[in-house]
C-alpha positions as CSV (number, residue, x, y, z in Angstrom):
1,M,94.2,71.8,155.2
2,S,91.5,74.5,155.7
3,A,90.1,72.3,158.6
4,N,93.4,73.2,160.5
5,L,93.0,77.0,160.1
6,P,91.4,79.0,162.9
7,D,88.4,81.1,162.2
8,F,90.2,84.5,161.6
9,V,87.1,86.6,161.4
10,A,85.8,85.2,164.8
11,L,89.3,85.8,166.2
12,R,89.1,89.5,165.2
13,A,85.6,89.7,166.5
14,R,86.9,88.3,169.9
15,F,89.7,90.8,169.9
16,E,87.1,93.6,169.3
17,S,84.5,92.3,171.8
18,E,83.9,93.8,175.3
19,A,84.7,90.3,176.6
20,F,88.3,90.8,175.7
21,P,89.9,93.4,178.1
22,T,91.0,96.8,176.8
23,G,94.2,96.4,178.7
24,A,94.9,93.2,176.7
25,R,94.1,95.0,173.4
26,A,96.6,97.7,174.4
27,E,99.2,95.1,175.4
28,L,99.0,93.6,171.8
29,R,99.1,97.2,170.3
30,R,102.3,98.0,172.2
31,L,104.2,94.9,171.1
32,A,107.7,95.8,169.8
33,D,108.2,92.7,167.8
34,V,106.6,89.2,167.0
35,E,108.7,87.4,169.7
36,S,107.6,89.7,172.4
37,A,104.2,88.4,172.0
38,A,105.2,85.1,173.5
39,L,105.5,86.8,176.9
40,C,102.4,88.8,176.7
41,P,99.5,87.7,178.8
42,A,97.1,89.0,176.1
43,L,98.3,86.3,173.7
44,Y,97.1,83.6,176.2
45,R,93.7,85.4,176.7
46,L,93.3,85.7,172.9
47,F,93.9,82.0,172.3
48,L,92.3,80.4,175.4
49,G,93.3,76.8,176.2
50,Q,95.8,76.7,173.2
51,K,99.6,76.4,173.2
52,P,100.6,79.3,170.9
53,D,103.2,78.7,168.2
54,D,104.9,81.1,165.7
55,R,101.6,81.4,163.7
56,H,99.7,82.6,166.7
57,L,102.4,85.1,167.5
58,R,102.1,86.6,164.1
59,L,98.4,86.9,164.3
60,A,98.7,88.5,167.8
61,F,101.2,90.9,166.4
62,L,99.2,92.1,163.4
63,L,95.6,91.7,164.7
64,P,95.5,95.2,166.3
65,C,96.5,96.9,163.0
66,C,93.6,96.0,160.7
67,K,89.9,96.2,161.1
68,H,87.6,93.5,159.3
69,D,85.7,94.2,156.1
70,A,84.3,91.1,154.3
71,K,84.4,93.1,151.0
72,A,87.9,94.6,151.4
73,K,90.3,94.4,148.6
74,S,93.7,92.6,149.0
75,L,96.3,94.4,151.1
76,G,98.6,94.8,148.2
77,T,95.7,96.6,146.3
78,Q,95.2,98.8,149.3
79,L,98.8,99.8,149.6
80,S,98.9,100.8,146.1
81,K,95.7,102.9,146.4
82,A,97.1,104.5,149.6
83,K,100.1,105.6,147.5
84,V,102.7,103.6,149.5
85,S,105.9,103.7,147.9
86,E,107.2,100.7,146.0
87,A,110.4,100.7,148.1
88,R,108.4,100.2,151.2
89,V,106.4,97.3,149.9
90,L,109.6,95.7,148.5
91,Q,111.3,96.3,151.8
92,V,108.7,94.0,153.5
93,A,109.1,91.4,150.8
94,R,112.9,91.2,150.9
95,A,113.3,91.4,154.6
96,H,113.8,88.3,156.7
97,A,112.0,87.3,159.9
98,P,111.4,89.2,162.2
99,L,112.0,92.4,160.3
100,D,109.5,91.6,157.6
101,L,106.6,91.5,160.0
102,I,107.8,94.6,161.8
103,Q,108.0,96.5,158.5
104,L,104.5,95.1,157.5
105,R,103.1,96.3,160.7
106,R,104.5,99.8,160.2
107,L,102.8,99.9,156.8
108,L,99.5,98.7,158.3
109,S,99.8,101.3,161.1
110,H,100.4,104.0,158.4
111,I,97.4,103.2,156.2
112,E,95.1,101.7,158.8
113,P,93.4,99.2,156.3
114,A,90.3,97.2,156.7
115,V,91.1,93.7,155.5
116,N,88.9,90.5,155.0
117,W,90.3,88.6,157.9
118,A,89.2,85.3,156.4
119,E,91.8,86.0,153.6
120,F,94.4,88.2,155.4
121,G,94.3,85.7,158.4
122,K,95.3,82.9,156.2
123,V,98.1,85.0,154.7
124,V,99.6,85.8,158.3
125,W,99.0,82.1,159.3
126,L,101.0,80.8,156.3
127,W,103.4,83.8,156.2
128,G,106.5,83.2,154.0
129,E,108.0,83.8,150.6
130,R,104.8,82.9,148.8
131,A,102.7,85.3,151.0
132,K,105.2,88.0,150.4
133,R,105.2,87.3,146.5
134,K,101.4,87.6,146.6
135,L,101.6,91.0,148.4
136,V,104.0,92.4,145.8
137,E,101.9,90.9,142.8
138,D,98.8,92.5,144.1
139,Y,100.6,95.8,144.7
140,Y,102.0,96.0,141.1
141,L,98.8,94.7,139.5
142,A,96.9,97.5,141.2
143,Q,99.5,100.0,140.1
144,F,99.1,99.0,136.5
145,A,95.4,98.9,136.7
146,Q,95.4,102.4,138.1
147,V,97.6,103.5,135.1
148,K,95.3,101.8,132.6
149,G,92.1,103.1,134.4
150,E,90.9,99.6,135.1
151,T,88.9,99.0,138.2
152,H,88.5,95.1,138.2
153,V,91.6,94.4,140.4
154,K,90.9,92.2,143.4
């Protein structure tokens, strides 16, 4: 299955490179929702020679919101450490498409995290109930680790 996954770190590097036009980056930052990415020329510049599907749209929608850091903690852990309210995390998890990704993008814009795109890209690519559950689990595990004073949460 991993043979079918794109190289998300390379995709993020392509997005940040000077070869990718700044106007195209701005188009992706201004997207109102996931579906609007389908009509955005920047999507086709980002995924050259590919026919984008819903997974590509999700990546294009969230790509501008997170920088890359190979040593970054999980997004759920970062949301917890940034003191994002439980209600906002649960709002993402309980929402149905496309509101779930719109809410997630708002959270990402709020905390401006650096994520490990090798891991986070896979979450976005396979986005669904399991990915939402992992986000909530990581959030709560980090919450309880902070209460106990532990620091070994992923």
